[in-house]
MILORO-672810 format. One line per 3 residues: number of its first residue (from 0); for each residue x, y, z of N, C-alpha, C, CB. Coordinates in Angstrom, 2 decimals, decimal comma. Glycine has a CB too. Layout:
NUM	X/Y/Z/X/Y/Z/X/Y/Z/X/Y/Z  ...
//
This chain:
0	58,75/9,26/-26,83/58,54/9,94/-25,57/57,65/11,17/-25,75/59,89/10,33/-24,96  57,75/11,86/-26,86/56,96/13,05/-27,11/55,48/12,71/-27,18/57,41/13,74/-28,39  55,12/11,57/-27,73/53,72/11,20/-27,90/53,01/11,08/-26,56/53,62/9,89/-28,66
3	53,73/10,84/-25,46/53,11/10,69/-24,15/52,83/12,03/-23,48/53,99/9,85/-23,26  53,37/13,10/-23,98/53,17/14,42/-23,37/51,84/14,99/-23,80/54,31/15,38/-23,75  51,20/15,80/-22,94/49,96/16,49/-23,36/50,23/17,41/-24,53/49,37/17,28/-22,19
6	49,17/17,81/-25,21/49,28/18,62/-26,43/50,14/19,86/-26,25/47,91/19,02/-26,90  49,93/20,61/-25,19/50,69/21,85/-24,98/52,16/21,55/-24,81/50,16/22,61/-23,76  52,47/20,53/-24,04/53,86/20,18/-23,82/54,50/19,67/-25,10/53,98/19,13/-22,71
9	53,72/18,98/-25,95/54,26/18,54/-27,25/54,64/19,75/-28,09/53,23/17,67/-28,00  53,78/20,77/-28,06/54,07/21,99/-28,82/55,38/22,61/-28,35/52,92/23,01/-28,68  55,54/22,77/-27,03/56,76/23,36/-26,51/57,98/22,49/-26,80/56,63/23,59/-25,01
12	57,79/21,18/-26,75/58,89/20,27/-27,03/59,36/20,43/-28,47/58,47/18,82/-26,76  58,39/20,46/-29,41/58,74/20,61/-30,82/59,30/22,00/-31,11/57,52/20,34/-31,71  58,71/23,02/-30,50/59,07/24,41/-30,82/60,36/24,85/-30,15/57,95/25,33/-30,41
15	60,52/24,52/-28,86/61,64/25,06/-28,09/62,64/24,01/-27,61/61,11/25,79/-26,91  62,33/22,74/-27,82/63,28/21,70/-27,46/63,24/21,26/-26,02/64,63/22,15/-27,76  62,18/21,59/-25,29/62,09/21,10/-23,92/60,63/20,89/-23,55/62,77/22,07/-22,94
18	60,41/20,05/-22,55/59,09/19,84/-21,97/59,31/19,40/-20,54/58,25/18,79/-22,79  58,46/19,85/-19,65/58,63/19,50/-18,25/57,54/18,52/-17,84/58,60/20,75/-17,35  57,95/17,39/-17,29/57,02/16,38/-16,80/57,55/15,92/-15,45/56,87/15,19/-17,81
21	56,75/16,07/-14,41/57,14/15,64/-13,07/58,52/16,16/-12,66/57,12/14,12/-12,98  58,73/17,46/-12,88/59,97/18,14/-12,51/61,20/17,62/-13,25/60,20/18,01/-11,05  61,02/16,86/-14,33/62,14/16,41/-15,15/62,07/17,18/-16,46/62,11/14,85/-15,38
24	63,18/17,79/-16,86/63,19/18,57/-18,08/64,15/17,90/-19,07/63,61/20,04/-17,81  63,64/17,62/-20,27/64,49/17,10/-21,34/64,84/18,27/-22,24/63,78/15,95/-22,14  66,10/18,42/-22,51/66,54/19,46/-23,42/67,19/18,77/-24,60/67,53/20,48/-22,72
27	66,67/19,07/-25,78/67,27/18,47/-26,97/67,97/19,54/-27,79/66,21/17,74/-27,83  68,95/19,12/-28,53/69,72/20,02/-29,37/68,80/20,60/-30,44/70,92/19,29/-30,01  68,89/21,91/-30,65/68,05/22,56/-31,67/68,57/22,28/-33,07/67,99/24,06/-31,42
30	69,78/21,74/-33,18/70,36/21,44/-34,48/70,08/20,00/-34,92/71,85/21,69/-34,45  70,41/19,03/-34,05/70,27/17,63/-34,45/69,21/16,85/-33,66/71,59/16,94/-34,29  68,54/17,48/-32,71/67,48/16,89/-31,89/67,96/15,82/-30,92/66,44/16,30/-32,78
33	69,24/15,73/-30,69/69,78/14,78/-29,71/69,43/15,27/-28,30/71,33/14,62/-29,89  69,02/14,35/-27,41/68,67/14,72/-26,04/69,88/14,71/-25,11/67,60/13,78/-25,51  71,05/14,38/-25,63/72,25/14,30/-24,81/73,03/15,61/-24,92/73,14/13,09/-25,24
36	72,74/16,54/-23,99/73,39/17,85/-24,00/74,11/18,09/-22,68/72,37/18,98/-24,27  75,04/19,01/-22,70/75,84/19,31/-21,52/75,76/20,81/-21,23/77,32/18,86/-21,72  75,60/21,18/-19,96/75,59/22,58/-19,55/77,03/23,07/-19,47/74,85/22,78/-18,19
39	77,33/24,14/-20,20/78,67/24,72/-20,22/78,78/25,85/-19,20/79,03/25,25/-21,63  77,72/26,68/-19,11/77,76/27,86/-18,25/76,34/28,16/-17,77/78,37/29,09/-19,00  76,20/28,55/-16,51/74,91/28,96/-15,96/75,06/30,33/-15,31/74,38/27,92/-14,92
42	74,12/31,21/-15,60/74,13/32,56/-15,01/72,72/32,98/-14,66/74,76/33,58/-15,98  72,61/33,72/-13,57/71,33/34,29/-13,18/71,11/35,53/-14,05/71,29/34,65/-11,63  69,91/35,67/-14,58/69,61/36,84/-15,41/68,26/37,42/-15,04/69,63/36,47/-16,90
45	67,91/38,53/-15,64/66,63/39,20/-15,42/66,34/39,43/-13,95/65,51/38,39/-16,04  67,27/40,05/-13,26/67,11/40,40/-11,85/66,82/39,19/-10,97/66,00/41,41/-11,70  67,40/38,05/-11,32/67,25/36,85/-10,49/66,01/36,06/-10,77/67,26/37,23/-9,08
48	65,21/36,43/-11,76/63,97/35,71/-12,02/64,14/34,54/-12,98/62,95/36,65/-12,57  65,33/34,38/-13,57/65,57/33,25/-14,46/67,05/32,88/-14,45/65,10/33,58/-15,88  67,31/31,68/-14,96/68,68/31,21/-15,09/68,94/30,97/-16,57/68,92/29,90/-14,25
51	70,01/31,55/-17,06/70,43/31,39/-18,45/71,49/30,30/-18,48/70,97/32,74/-19,06  71,29/29,29/-19,31/72,27/28,21/-19,42/72,77/28,09/-20,85/71,65/26,87/-18,95  74,08/28,07/-21,01/74,69/27,77/-22,31/74,89/26,26/-22,34/76,07/28,55/-22,52
54	74,45/25,64/-23,42/74,54/24,19/-23,55/75,29/23,81/-24,80/73,14/23,56/-23,56  75,81/22,60/-24,79/76,51/22,05/-25,95/75,98/20,65/-26,20/78,05/22,04/-25,73  75,70/20,36/-27,47/75,25/19,02/-27,84/76,46/18,10/-27,85/74,54/19,03/-29,25
57	76,33/16,95/-27,20/77,45/16,00/-27,14/77,60/15,23/-28,45/77,25/15,03/-25,99  76,55/15,25/-29,28/76,61/14,53/-30,56/77,23/15,39/-31,67/75,20/14,07/-30,97  76,69/16,61/-31,87/77,14/17,43/-33,00/77,99/18,64/-32,58/75,95/17,91/-33,78
60	78,04/18,94/-31,26/78,85/20,05/-30,78/78,19/21,42/-30,89/80,12/20,07/-31,52  76,95/21,49/-31,39/76,24/22,76/-31,54/76,00/23,37/-30,16/74,90/22,57/-32,29  76,18/24,69/-30,05/75,95/25,40/-28,78/74,69/26,23/-28,87/77,16/26,30/-28,43
63	73,93/26,25/-27,78/72,69/27,02/-27,74/72,39/27,43/-26,31/71,51/26,20/-28,33  71,42/28,33/-26,15/71,08/28,88/-24,84/69,66/28,47/-24,45/71,21/30,41/-24,84  69,48/28,11/-23,18/68,14/27,85/-22,64/67,94/28,75/-21,42/67,95/26,32/-22,26
66	66,68/28,98/-21,08/66,33/29,79/-19,91/65,39/28,99/-19,02/65,68/31,14/-20,33  65,64/29,04/-17,72/64,74/28,44/-16,74/64,10/29,57/-15,96/65,48/27,43/-15,79  62,79/29,59/-15,93/62,08/30,63/-15,19/61,18/29,99/-14,15/61,24/31,52/-16,15
69	61,08/30,65/-13,01/60,20/30,20/-11,94/58,76/30,47/-12,34/60,55/30,90/-10,61  57,95/29,46/-12,23/56,53/29,63/-12,53/55,79/29,75/-11,21/55,98/28,44/-13,39  55,32/30,95/-10,91/54,63/31,17/-9,65/53,20/30,65/-9,71/54,63/32,65/-9,29
72	52,77/30,09/-8,60/51,39/29,66/-8,47/50,56/30,91/-8,24/51,21/28,61/-7,31  49,48/31,07/-9,00/48,69/32,30/-8,82/48,05/32,36/-7,43/47,59/32,38/-9,90  48,01/33,56/-6,89/47,41/33,81/-5,58/46,09/34,52/-5,81/48,37/34,65/-4,66
75	45,02/33,97/-5,26/43,70/34,55/-5,43/43,20/35,14/-4,12/42,71/33,50/-5,96  42,48/36,25/-4,24/41,83/36,88/-3,09/40,34/36,63/-3,23/42,16/38,43/-3,01  39,75/36,08/-2,18/38,30/35,84/-2,16/37,66/37,04/-1,47/37,94/34,49/-1,42
78	36,88/37,78/-2,24/36,23/39,00/-1,73/35,08/38,63/-0,80/35,73/39,88/-2,90  34,54/39,63/-0,11/33,40/39,40/0,80/32,18/38,87/0,06/33,04/40,69/1,53  32,08/39,23/-1,22/30,94/38,78/-2,04/31,11/37,34/-2,52/30,75/39,70/-3,24
81	32,29/36,77/-2,30/32,58/35,42/-2,77/33,32/35,41/-4,11/31,30/34,64/-2,89  33,45/36,58/-4,72/34,16/36,69/-6,00/35,65/36,47/-5,77/33,90/38,08/-6,66  36,29/35,77/-6,72/37,72/35,52/-6,66/38,44/36,42/-7,66/38,04/34,03/-6,95
84	39,52/37,05/-7,20/40,34/37,89/-8,07/41,80/37,53/-7,86/40,10/39,40/-7,79  42,60/37,71/-8,90/44,04/37,53/-8,75/44,57/38,58/-7,78/44,76/37,64/-10,12  45,49/38,18/-6,92/46,11/39,10/-5,99/46,85/40,16/-6,79/47,08/38,36/-5,02
87	46,67/41,42/-6,41/47,31/42,52/-7,12/48,01/43,42/-6,10/46,27/43,33/-7,96  49,32/43,31/-6,04/50,11/44,09/-5,09/49,90/45,59/-5,32/51,60/43,74/-5,21  49,68/45,98/-6,57/49,50/47,40/-6,90/48,28/47,99/-6,18/49,35/47,58/-8,42
90	47,24/47,18/-5,97/46,05/47,66/-5,24/46,41/48,00/-3,80/44,92/46,61/-5,28  47,23/47,16/-3,18/47,63/47,43/-1,80/48,47/48,70/-1,75/48,43/46,23/-1,21  49,41/48,83/-2,68/50,27/50,01/-2,71/49,43/51,27/-2,91/51,32/49,90/-3,84
93	48,46/51,20/-3,80/47,59/52,35/-4,05/46,81/52,74/-2,80/46,61/52,04/-5,20  46,25/51,76/-2,10/45,52/52,02/-0,86/46,42/52,61/0,21/44,87/50,75/-0,35  47,64/52,08/0,30/48,60/52,59/1,27/49,01/54,02/0,94/49,83/51,70/1,34
96	49,20/54,31/-0,34/49,58/55,67/-0,75/48,46/56,66/-0,43/49,91/55,71/-2,24  47,23/56,24/-0,62/46,10/57,12/-0,27/46,07/57,39/1,22/44,76/56,49/-0,72  46,28/56,35/2,01/46,25/56,50/3,47/47,43/57,32/3,98/46,25/55,13/4,14
99	48,56/57,25/3,27/49,77/57,95/3,73/49,95/59,33/3,10/50,98/57,11/3,42  48,96/59,77/2,33/49,07/61,06/1,65/49,31/62,17/2,68/47,79/61,35/0,82  50,39/62,94/2,44/50,72/64,04/3,34/51,43/63,61/4,61/49,48/64,76/3,71
102	51,72/62,34/4,74/52,41/61,82/5,92/53,88/61,57/5,59/51,73/60,52/6,42  54,76/61,57/6,61/56,18/61,34/6,36/56,52/59,85/6,19/57,01/61,92/7,50  55,85/59,21/5,24/56,08/57,78/4,98/56,55/57,66/3,53/54,78/56,92/5,24
105	57,74/57,11/3,35/58,31/56,96/2,01/57,57/55,89/1,21/59,81/56,61/2,11  57,50/56,09/-0,10/56,89/55,10/-0,98/57,61/53,76/-0,88/56,90/55,59/-2,43  58,92/53,78/-0,69/59,68/52,53/-0,59/59,20/51,70/0,61/61,18/52,83/-0,46
108	58,82/52,36/1,69/58,30/51,66/2,88/56,96/51,02/2,55/58,16/52,64/4,08  56,11/51,74/1,81/54,80/51,21/1,43/54,95/50,01/0,49/53,95/52,31/0,76  55,91/50,09/-0,40/56,17/48,97/-1,32/56,66/47,75/-0,54/57,20/49,37/-2,41
111	57,53/47,98/0,43/58,02/46,88/1,28/56,88/46,24/2,05/59,08/47,38/2,26  55,95/47,05/2,56/54,79/46,52/3,27/53,99/45,62/2,34/53,90/47,67/3,83  53,71/46,09/1,14/52,94/45,32/0,17/53,65/44,01/-0,17/52,69/46,14/-1,10
114	54,96/44,05/-0,31/55,72/42,83/-0,62/55,67/41,84/0,54/57,17/43,18/-0,94  55,81/42,35/1,78/55,74/41,46/2,95/54,36/40,84/3,07/56,09/42,23/4,23  53,32/41,64/2,81/51,96/41,11/2,89/51,77/40,02/1,84/50,91/42,25/2,68
117	52,25/40,27/0,62/52,12/39,25/-0,43/52,87/37,98/-0,05/52,64/39,79/-1,78  54,08/38,12/0,47/54,85/36,95/0,89/54,11/36,17/1,98/56,23/37,37/1,40  53,56/36,90/2,96/52,80/36,25/4,04/51,58/35,51/3,49/52,37/37,28/5,09
120	50,89/36,14/2,55/49,69/35,53/1,99/50,04/34,28/1,17/48,94/36,55/1,10  51,15/34,30/0,46/51,57/33,13/-0,32/51,87/31,95/0,60/52,80/33,47/-1,17  52,32/32,23/1,81/52,61/31,15/2,76/51,34/30,49/3,28/53,42/31,68/3,93
123	50,21/31,20/3,21/48,97/30,63/3,74/48,25/29,75/2,73/48,04/31,74/4,18  48,58/29,85/1,45/47,94/29,02/0,43/47,63/29,80/-0,82/46,67/28,42/0,98  46,90/29,16/-1,74/46,58/29,77/-3,03/45,41/30,73/-2,97/46,29/28,70/-4,04
126	44,52/30,55/-2,00/43,36/31,41/-1,84/43,40/32,06/-0,46/42,04/30,62/-2,02  43,29/33,38/-0,44/43,23/34,12/0,82/42,01/35,02/0,77/44,53/34,95/1,07  41,50/35,37/1,93/40,34/36,26/1,96/40,81/37,71/1,99/39,43/35,96/3,19
129	39,96/38,60/1,54/40,29/40,03/1,59/40,47/40,47/3,04/39,19/40,88/0,90  39,77/39,79/3,96/39,90/40,06/5,39/41,33/39,77/5,86/38,89/39,21/6,18  41,90/38,64/5,42/43,26/38,29/5,79/44,26/39,32/5,26/43,62/36,89/5,27
132	44,04/39,75/4,03/44,93/40,74/3,42/44,85/42,05/4,18/44,56/40,95/1,93  43,65/42,51/4,48/43,46/43,77/5,21/44,11/43,75/6,58/41,99/44,07/5,35  43,92/42,65/7,31/44,53/42,54/8,64/46,05/42,51/8,55/44,02/41,29/9,36
135	46,58/41,84/7,54/48,03/41,79/7,37/48,59/43,18/7,09/48,41/40,82/6,23  47,88/43,97/6,29/48,32/45,34/6,00/48,28/46,17/7,28/47,42/45,99/4,91  47,19/46,07/8,03/47,07/46,83/9,28/48,17/46,44/10,27/45,69/46,60/9,92
138	48,49/45,15/10,35/49,56/44,72/11,26/50,90/45,34/10,87/49,67/43,19/11,26  51,15/45,46/9,57/52,39/46,07/9,11/52,39/47,58/9,37/52,60/45,80/7,61  51,25/48,23/9,17/51,16/49,69/9,33/51,24/50,14/10,78/49,87/50,18/8,74
141	50,82/49,29/11,69/50,74/49,66/13,10/52,04/50,26/13,61/50,38/48,44/13,95  53,15/49,70/13,22/54,44/50,17/13,74/55,07/51,27/12,86/55,41/49,00/13,85  54,47/51,56/11,72/55,04/52,55/10,80/54,54/53,96/11,10/54,71/52,18/9,35
144	53,21/54,14/11,07/52,64/55,47/11,27/51,19/55,32/11,74/52,72/56,33/9,96  50,88/55,87/12,91/49,54/55,71/13,49/48,46/56,39/12,66/49,52/56,26/14,90  48,75/57,55/12,10/47,74/58,27/11,31/47,44/57,49/10,03/48,23/59,70/10,96
147	48,48/56,99/9,39/48,27/56,18/8,18/47,49/54,93/8,53/49,63/55,81/7,52  47,81/54,34/9,68/47,08/53,16/10,15/45,60/53,48/10,30/47,65/52,66/11,49  45,28/54,59/10,97/43,88/54,96/11,20/43,15/55,25/9,89/43,81/56,19/12,13
150	43,82/55,92/8,97/43,20/56,21/7,67/42,90/54,92/6,93/44,12/57,11/6,82  43,87/54,00/6,90/43,67/52,74/6,20/42,56/51,94/6,87/44,98/51,91/6,15  42,58/51,90/8,21/41,57/51,16/8,96/40,18/51,73/8,72/41,88/51,18/10,46
153	40,07/53,05/8,61/38,75/53,67/8,41/38,12/53,25/7,09/38,87/55,20/8,47  38,94/53,09/6,06/38,41/52,64/4,77/38,20/51,13/4,79/39,37/53,03/3,62  39,20/50,40/5,26/39,14/48,94/5,26/37,99/48,42/6,13/40,46/48,36/5,75
156	37,81/49,03/7,30/36,76/48,56/8,23/35,45/49,33/8,11/37,26/48,66/9,64  35,34/50,20/7,10/34,10/50,94/6,82/33,60/51,73/8,02/33,01/49,97/6,36  34,42/52,60/8,57/33,99/53,42/9,70/32,87/54,35/9,25/35,18/54,24/10,27
159	31,78/54,43/10,08/30,68/55,35/9,76/30,53/56,45/10,80/29,37/54,58/9,64  31,14/56,27/11,97/30,94/57,25/13,04/32,23/57,46/13,81/29,81/56,79/13,99  32,22/58,53/14,61/33,39/58,85/15,42/33,68/57,73/16,43/33,18/60,18/16,15
162	32,64/57,01/16,84/32,82/55,91/17,80/33,72/54,82/17,21/31,45/55,32/18,20  33,64/54,61/15,90/34,49/53,61/15,24/35,96/54,02/15,35/34,09/53,44/13,75  36,22/55,32/15,17/37,59/55,83/15,29/38,09/55,67/16,72/37,66/57,31/14,85
165	37,22/55,99/17,71/37,60/55,88/19,11/37,94/54,43/19,47/36,48/56,40/20,02  37,12/53,51/19,00/37,33/52,09/19,29/38,67/51,62/18,69/36,16/51,24/18,72  38,93/52,00/17,45/40,17/51,59/16,79/41,38/52,24/17,46/40,14/51,96/15,30
168	41,24/53,50/17,87/42,33/54,19/18,55/42,63/53,51/19,89/41,97/55,68/18,77  41,59/53,09/20,59/41,78/52,38/21,86/42,53/51,06/21,62/40,42/52,12/22,55  42,19/50,35/20,54/42,90/49,10/20,21/44,37/49,39/19,87/42,22/48,39/19,01
171	44,60/50,46/19,14/45,96/50,84/18,76/46,79/51,18/19,99/45,94/52,02/17,78  46,20/51,94/20,92/46,90/52,31/22,15/47,17/51,09/23,02/46,09/53,35/22,93  46,20/50,18/23,07/46,36/48,95/23,86/47,54/48,13/23,31/45,05/48,10/23,85
174	47,61/48,00/21,98/48,70/47,28/21,33/50,04/47,96/21,60/48,46/47,18/19,81  50,06/49,30/21,63/51,30/50,05/21,85/51,84/49,80/23,28/51,05/51,55/21,63  50,91/49,64/24,23/51,32/49,39/25,61/51,90/48,00/25,78/50,15/49,58/26,55
177	51,42/47,04/25,01/51,87/45,64/25,15/53,11/45,40/24,40/50,82/44,68/24,69
//
C-alpha cells in the first residue's frame, strides 16, 4: 500500500506512521508497524487547533500518541497590479490601528474586525481581490467609529482632495439614515 503513495506521503508514512489519501488516514503502530490500532482517548489541544489521540496497538499492546491538525487552504489576495500575496491578517490590523490612532477604539475590536474580514474572505474562495478586502473592512468599520472609517477610507480609496472626503461623508451619512 505504501508504494502507491506519492513520495512525500511515503516519507510521512515511514517517518510518522500515517499518510492521508482521499480523507482516509492509516495509522500504524510505531513499535510493530501493525495498521490495526485502537483510539483510547481523544482530547482537543493547542487552543482547539489540533486533536491529540492516545492509541493502542491491537497486536502488541504498545501505546502511542498521534495528533490531527486542520490544514487550512491558503487564502491569496490579488493586488491591483495583478500580484498575488498570501492573506495577512496582521496587515489589516496594522492599517486599522493606524486609522484608529487616538480614537476610543480598543485593539480587541480591531482584531475582531480583522478576523471577521478573514472569515468572510475565506467563504468567497481561495483568491480575493484587495478591493474586496478593503470594502469588507470599511463595512465593518462603518458601525464602529466614523472617524476611523474616514481615515481608513482616505488611505484605502486614495483621497487627494477635500471633495473626496465630502463624497465619502455623504455616503456614510446616507448609510446611517437607512
